[in-house]
N, C-alpha and C positions, 0 to 999 in steps of 0.2 A: 504493500500500500504506500510505500515511500514516494511513488511517482504522482500520487493524487494531490491536487490543490485542496485547500480546506473546503471551499464550496462543493467541490466534487465529492469529498469525503462525506460531508453532511448529507448530500443528496443520496449517496450510496447507502448510507445508514438508514435513511427514511424509506427507500424503496426496496432494498434487498431483504428478502426473508431468509433467516438463517436456515441453512440446510439441517444441521444438527443430527444427532443420532436418531434412530428410528423411534418415533413416538410409541408405536405399538410395542416395541421391545421393552422400552422403559416402563410403560404402563403395566405390562405383564409382570415385570420384575417387582415393581413397587406394590402391585396388588397382592403379590405373594408374601411380601415381607413387611408391609406397613398398613395399618388400619387407616381408613379415612377419618378425618376429624368431622364427625357428623354433628356434634353439638358445639357451637361456638361458646367461648368462655364469657362473652358479652352478648347481651340481647341487642342486636343491631337494629336501630330504628329505621335506617335507610341505607342506600348505597351511594357512593360518589363516583361520577364519571371523571376520573382523573385526567384522561387524555384531553377532554374538552377544556381543561384548565391550563394546558401546556401549549407552548408554541411549537415544540418539537415532540410530537406525540410518541415517536419511537422510543423516547427515553424511559417511558413507563413500561416495564416488562414484568409479567407475572411468571418468571422463570429464573432458575439458577443460570449461571454463566460458567460453562466448563469448556476449556479449549477454544475460547472465542465464540462459542455458539450457545444459543438458548438450549437449556437442558430441561426437558419436560419430565413430569412425574404424574402418576395417577393419584397420589395422596397429596393433599394441600392443607394449609392452615390459613385462616382468615386474618387480615390485618385491618385495624380500626383507627379511625381518627379520634384521639382522646378528647377533643373539644366537643364533638357532636355525637360520638359513639356510632357514627355511620361506618359501614364497611368500605374500605378503600379498594380492596381486592383480595386475592389469594396468592400464596407463594408455595412452591414445592416443599413438601415435608420429607426431605431426603433422609435415607437410611445410611448407616455407615458403609454399606456396600456401594451405594451410589456415590458417596463422598470419596471412596477409593478411586473412582474415575477422575476426579479433580486432582487428587494427589498424583496419579499417574501422568496426567496431562502436564502438571507443573514440573514433575521430574523429567519428563521427556524434553520439555522446553528449556529446562536449565542447561542441558548439555550443550546447546548452541548459544543461548542467551549469555551465559557466563563468558563467552569469548568475544562479545561485542566490546567495543572500546568505551571508555568513560565518556568520550565526547559524543558518541552515538546515543548513549543512554541519556545524556544531558539534553540532547536535541529532542528525544522522545518525551521527556518530562516537560519540556517547555511547550511542545505541541499539545500535550495533554492539558497543561495549565491553561493555554489559550482557549481550548474548547470548553473547559469547565467555566471560565469566566464569560464566554459567549452564551453559555447555558445557565448563567447565574439565576435568572428569574425562574426558570423551570425547576432547577434543583432546589431553590429556596421554597418554591411552592410545595414540592414533594416533602421537604423537611418539615414544613409547617403542618402538612396533612398527617404525617405519620408520627411526628414528635409533639406537635402542639405549640412550639415556640412562635412568637409573633414574626410576621414575614420580614420585617426589617432586621430582626435579630438573625433570622435564617439566612438572609443575604450576607450579613456579616460573617456568618459561619462559612459560607461558600468562599468568600474572599480569604478568610483565614486558612481554609483547606488548600486553596490554590497557592498560598504563600509557601507551603512546604514543598510543593513541586518546584517552584522557583528556587528555593533555598538549596534543595538537594541536587538540582540541576547544576548549581554552582559547586557543590561539594564533590560531585562525582569525579571530576578530573583531579581533585586535590587529596585523594586518599593515598598520601605519600608513604613510602617506606623509609628505611634508614640505611646508611653505610656505617658499618661497625668495625672498629679496630680490635681484632681478637687478641688473646693472650699469646698465641703462637705467631711469631713475627712474620713468617713467610705466608701466612694465611690472610685472606680477605673475606669479609662477610657482608651480606646485605639482607634486609628484610623486605618482603612484599606483602601486600594485603590482597586477599582473595575472597570472593563471595562465599558465604557459608553454605548456601544451597537452598532447598525448598523451605519456605517459612509459612507457618500457620499464623494467621492474623485474626484474633478474636476481639471484637469491638462491642461497646455498649450502645445504648439507645440515645444517650443524651446529646452526643455530637455525631450524628450518623454519617457526616461527610469528613469532618476534620480528624476524627480518631482513625479513620482509614488512611487518609493521605499522609498523616504524620508518620505512620508506620510504613506504608507501601512505597511512598516516594523514596525513603531511605533505602528500602530493600531493592528497588529498581536501580537506584543510583549505584548500589554496590554490585549489581549483577545477579541478584537473586530473583526467584520466581515465588509466587504467593498463592495460598489458598485462604480466602477471606471468609470467615463466618460472622456475619453481622447479627445483631440481636434480632430476635423474631418480631419485636415490636416495630422495628424500623429497617426493613430489608430493602426497600425500593431505591433509596439513595445510593446504597452500595452497588446495586445492580446497574443503575444509571451511570455511575462512575466507571464501571467495568466496560460498558458499551462505549463510552467516550474514549477509554483507553485503547480500545480496538480501532476506533476511527482515527486516533492519533498515530496509529502505526505500530503500537506496542504489539509484539508478536503473539499469536494465539498460544494459550497455555501459560503465559507469564502472569496474567491476572485472572484468577478464577474466584467465583463467588458461590458458596453453597449455603442454602437456607434450610432450616429445620426447626421444629418445635417439639414434636413428640419424642425426638431422639437426641435431645440436647446432651444428656449425660453420655450416651453411647458415641455420639459424634465427637464430643470433647475428648473422650478417652482415645478414640481413633487418631485424632490429630496429635495427641501427646505420645502415643506409643508406636506409631508407624515409623519405622527406621528411615524411610525416605525423607521425612521431615526433620530438618536439622535445627530448627529454632521455632519457638513459640513466643509470640508477643501478645500480651493480654492486658486489657484495661477493664477493670470491674471490681467486684467486692473482694475483700481480704479472704473470706472463707473459700470462695471459688479459686482464688489464686493459690491458696494452700493445696487444694485438691489437684489443680493442674500441675503444680510443682511436684507433688508426689507421683502423679501418673507419668510425668516426663523423666523421672529418675531412672526408669528401666532402660531408656535409650540415651541417657546423659545429654539431653538437648540443652542448647543454650536458651536462656530465658530472659525476657524483659517483662516485668510485672509492675503495672501502675495501678495500685490498689486504693483502698478507701482512705479518706482524710477526715480531719476534724479541725479545720483551720481556726487558729486564734487571730483576732483582729484587735490590736492593742492601741489605744489612743492615749498618749501622754498629755499632760496639762498645757504644754506650750503649743499645741496644735490648734489652729483656728477651727472652731466647731463646724463651720459651714464646709470647710475642706474635708473634715473627717466624715461628716455625714454623706457628702457626695461620693467619697471613696467607698464607704460602707454600703451604700445603695448599689454601686456598680458591682462590688464583690458579692454581696449577699443575695441580691434578687435577680441576677442574670439567670435566664432559663428557669425562672420561678424557684430559684434556689437549688436547682437540680444539676449542679456541677461539682466535681470532686475537689475543686480549689476554692469554692465559695466560703466566705466567712461563716463559721458555725457558732462561734462563741465571741461575742463582742465585749471586750474589757475596756472600760472607760474610767479614767481617773476621777475620783470623787469630787474634785474641784470643778469639773465641767460636766458632771454626770447628768444633772437635771436639764441643763441646756441642750445637751446632746440628745437625750430622750425626747424632748419636746420637738426639736427640729426634725429628727428622724420620723417621728409620728406624723408630723405635718406633711413631710415628703411622701411617705408611704400612703397616706390618705388620698393622695392625688393619683395613684395608680388606677388604671382601667383594666380589669380582667375580662377575658372573653376569647372568642375565636380569633386566632392569630391572623387570619386572612382579612379580618374586618379592620377598617381604618380607625386609628386612634388607640387600638388595644396595645397595652404595654406589657401585659403578662398573660400567659396562656395557662392551660390546665397542667396538672400533674399527669404522669404517664399512665397510671392505672390505679385501681382501688387500693392495692396494698400500700402504695405511696401515700395516698390520702389518709389511710388508717394510721400510718406511722406518724405523720405530721400531727394529726388530731391527738394521738396518744402523748406526744411530746408536749403539746400545749396543756393538756389536762394535767400532766405530771408537774409541769412548771407552776401552774396555778395552785395545785394542791400543796406545793411546798413553799408558797408565799409569793410567787410571782404575780405581777399585775399586768393584765392585757390592756394596752393603750389603744390599739387599733386592730381590727381583724379578730382572729382567734377562733374562727369557726368555718365550716364548709360553706361554699357558695352554691348551694343546690339550685338557687334561682338562675344561675348561669349554666351549670352542667354538673354531672355526677362527679367529675374528677377535678373540680375546681375547689381551691381553698383560699380564703381571703388572706392577702399578705398581712403579716402579723408582727407587731412589736411588743415585747414583754420586758418590763422593767423590774427591778428588784429580784432578778434571777439569782438563785442560790447555787453554790458550787455542787450541791448534792443532786441536782436534777439530772435527768437522763441525757439531756443535750450536752452536758459536760463530758460524757463518756461515749455517746453514740452520735454518728453522723446523721443529721436530720434529713437532708436531701429534699428540702422543701422551703417555702417562703416564710420562715420563722426567724426573726431577729431577736435573740435573747441577749439582753444587755446586763452585764455584770459590773459591779463597782469594785475598784481596787484603790489602794492607798500608797503602795510603794513599788519600786521597780523589782525588788527581790520577790515580793509576793506575786506579782503578775507573771513573771518569768516561770516561777514554780507552777502556777496554775496552768499556764500555756503548755508546759511540757508534760503535764500529768495525764497523758493519754498514751495508748499503745502505738498510735499511728504518727506519721510525720511527713505529710506531703507539702502543703503550702501554709504559710503564715504571713502576717502583715503587722507592721508597726508604723505609727505615725508620730513624728517628733521633729522639731527643728534643731535639736541638739545633735551635732555630728558625732560627738563622742559617744552619746547614748546609742546612736544608730549602730556603730560598730560593736559596742559592748553587748547590746541586746541581740543583734542579728547573729553574732557568733555563739551566743548561749542558746538560742532557739534550736530545738532538735527537729529540724525540718529540712527537706531537700531544697525548698524554695522560700525566699523571704522577699516580700514586697515592702518597700520603704516609701511612705507617702504616696501610695497608689493602691488601687483596688484590683489591679490587673497584673498578673505575673506571666501570662502565657504569650509567647512570641516564637516565631520560627527560628530566630537566631540564638535563643537562650535555651539551656538544657532544662528539660521537663522531667521530673521524677522525684521520688521520695526516699525516706529512710524508715527504719523500724518496720512496723507492719504495713507500711504503705508501699513496700516492694523495693525493687532495685532495677538498675538500668536507667538510661537516659534517652529521651526522644527529642528531636529537633536539635539545633545547634551543630557545631562541628563534631560533637560526640555521637550524634544520633546514627550516623552511617557506620560507625565502628561496631554497633550492636549487630550488624548484619555481615561482618567480615571476620576472617581469621588471619592471623599473622603467621607467615612462613619465613623461616630463616634459611638462607642458602650460603654455605661456607665453601670457599675456593682454597684449595691447598696448594702451597708451593708456587704461588703466582707472583710473589714479590720478594725483594730483599728484606732481611730482618731490619726492624726499626732501630 
């Protein structure tokens, strides 16, 4: 496809029907091994014609993508819009046996793709990036439909996702090795970096585009091939990205997408135990991360795990309150609080505590919740009923232990089943569940502190260590506190720590490995040393 111009590529994608494997053959296999999902977990009120909402209708595919082609299946699971509960469509409910075909395709493609030059891979990434940005509106619409976040926020995610393609296109040619002076004088040694192999990419629902490109762009830059398993709540964005990868000229088998719901455990185990897969990159809960790590031990896979967080947000007394509230709103309420780096515990110095709570309440009271496709909506639904139940339980627990709800605090059933009013709770006590558990919802619990030593101890008193935030104008305090915080990322005087150029990852039970930045590509490469004997005079 390298000879196609972009308009030709786009037209090719719209008009060409994927040949694919035999539908009858896959239907027969799936019928024998997988039960149909006859009863939806939600009672769908209606259905949505997604293609009518897109400029490029071909981007919406109700199929897995294996070896560059639509992969059909007899068994499917439904996908719903969390804002309206309407059914968006269905996706193949693949079995481990069917996923094996994706692994085989990725393994076969790796034998040739690994030999492409870094400059060739950089060109492919840039072409993919351009197509993603040309499709920004359509991709954002799909994100909003399956995830619920407001359309402007979804557009921002698409741009963020594309930034990783840009970044790793630049990093591909810069995966340098070293020249080493060995202890034997007549010897010379060098190191080179090589792609690790086929990689399993397991992503969550809260960033259905960016969590994929942050991993896959690094893998492609390194020369690896991938099998992506998106969350069953948000599969369509991943499938659309794979279609755009093909249009961009990325060879068949390099980017594969497998979807499943009935066989999550079995497919996860397949990806972790299959010897053809050399690396697993996972973003999700700590409990699932533990399980995947245990399953991967039998084949000694390389792992990158970005797991749960419980971010402290510390406001020292020399911080302008308006600045602190603006940063807190950005961090806490993005994605309706459903991000792994959002502030979960807001610690505010006692001297500015009342003023902070008052201004935060005023700001949150101005939010508009609703369907993310509607104009003026600032915050969408939570992803499902389990998320709403957890948020409600956290509010009830905080109030029971002395917290006072200043705004929100209850379900927004008048808007929809999965909506919860953005909430501010003051007088939060250290013993509440929010102190130890990640809420993953629109609840700002504000704690009062009096000293630096006290707040650092409270901030670190959790098992996880992903993101943290501190606000102060004292540069000495910045370094002193930032170095004491037991977190992989520290935001200073900002509510945003995510950027393609900076390393993303945590410590403690938040996992290990880094994504983005110059370090991200190294997660997908191995180092090989080559020693030459007797080639030089002794030093």
